[in-house]
C-alpha positions, 0 to 999 in steps of 0.5 A, a space after each residue: 476471519 475475513 481475508 481481505 486482498 489489496 492491490 496497491 503500489 508501495 509509493 502510493 500515499 492513499 494505501 499508505 493511510 488506508 492500511 494504517 486506517 484498517 490497522 487502527 479500525 482492527 486494533 479498536 475492535 480487538 478483531 483479525 484480519 487475515 491481510 494480503 497485499 499484492 503489487 499493483 505496478 503503476 510504473 509498468 501500468 503508466 509506462 512510468 513511475 508516479 514521480 516525486 512532484 505528484 506524491 508531494 501534491 498527494 501528501 499535501 492534501 492528505 496531511 492537510 485534510 485527512 492525515 496530519 499525523 502521517 507522512 512525517 518523514 517523507 523526503 521527495 529526494 530519497 523517492 525510489 526509483 522502482 517499487 519492484 524490489 519493494 514488492 519483491 520482499 513482501 512477496 518473500 515475505 508472504 510466502 513465509 506466512 499471512 502475518 508477516 507478509 502483511 507486517 512488512 508491507 505496512 514496514 516497507 511503506 513506513 519506511 518510505 513515508 514515516 523514515 525518509 529512505 529509498 525503499 528501492 535501495 538493496 541496503 534498506 530492503 535487507 535491513 526491514 528484511 531482517 526484522 522479519 527473517 526475510 531476505 530480499 529476492 533477487 530483482 528477476 524474481 521480484 519482478 515475476 512476482 509482481 507481474 503474477 499479482 499484476 495479472 491476478 489483479 487484471 481477472 480482478 478488475 483492478 481500478 486503480 491503487 488501492 483496490 480492496 476485495 472481501 470475496 467478490 465485492 471491491 472497494 476501490 481506496 474505500 476510506 478516501 474520497 478524492 478529487 484531483 484538481 488542476 493545481 491540488 488534490 482535494 482529499 476527505 474521509 469517505 465516512 459512508 463508503 469507509 463504515 461500509 467496507 470496515 462493517 463487511 471487514 469485521 463482520 460475523 
């Protein structure tokens, strides 16, 4: 079974598309995956969060060209102030096992992008955690886990969110071609790179 390691921010819409597409491909092929989604905290890396306005531009481009079925519930008014609390919940879930960790990672992103929930709110994270019998950690523990992933990402030479790895081979955002313009983002499906990534993910 392939082990895929992903470095990504919770609020990154490109990650939401990439993980959804990977899950769909896994089901289509009837295969199993070992998926480890780690924190790549853009708010710490850039010194500030992404901001709801930028996400609206990115999401609009994705819905127009790539994923019209996604982001149906995104509410920029409930944009999380920080990804660190959600990173903490995901880390706690991975401490149980890989399957629960991956499920919680996807559930947090679904809560944000499909259900319009503020995934920095303690009540929202507790509700997600209860579905998997995982308790969200305190903020200090969440931040410590985030920093551990960030340091690991540095050693892996992560380029941005999302960056996927299988062994030593890495792909930055393998399912999408992204061309940020002055007024809007231009996004399309990266057919060749995505096929190469899927072949590696499901080899053997």
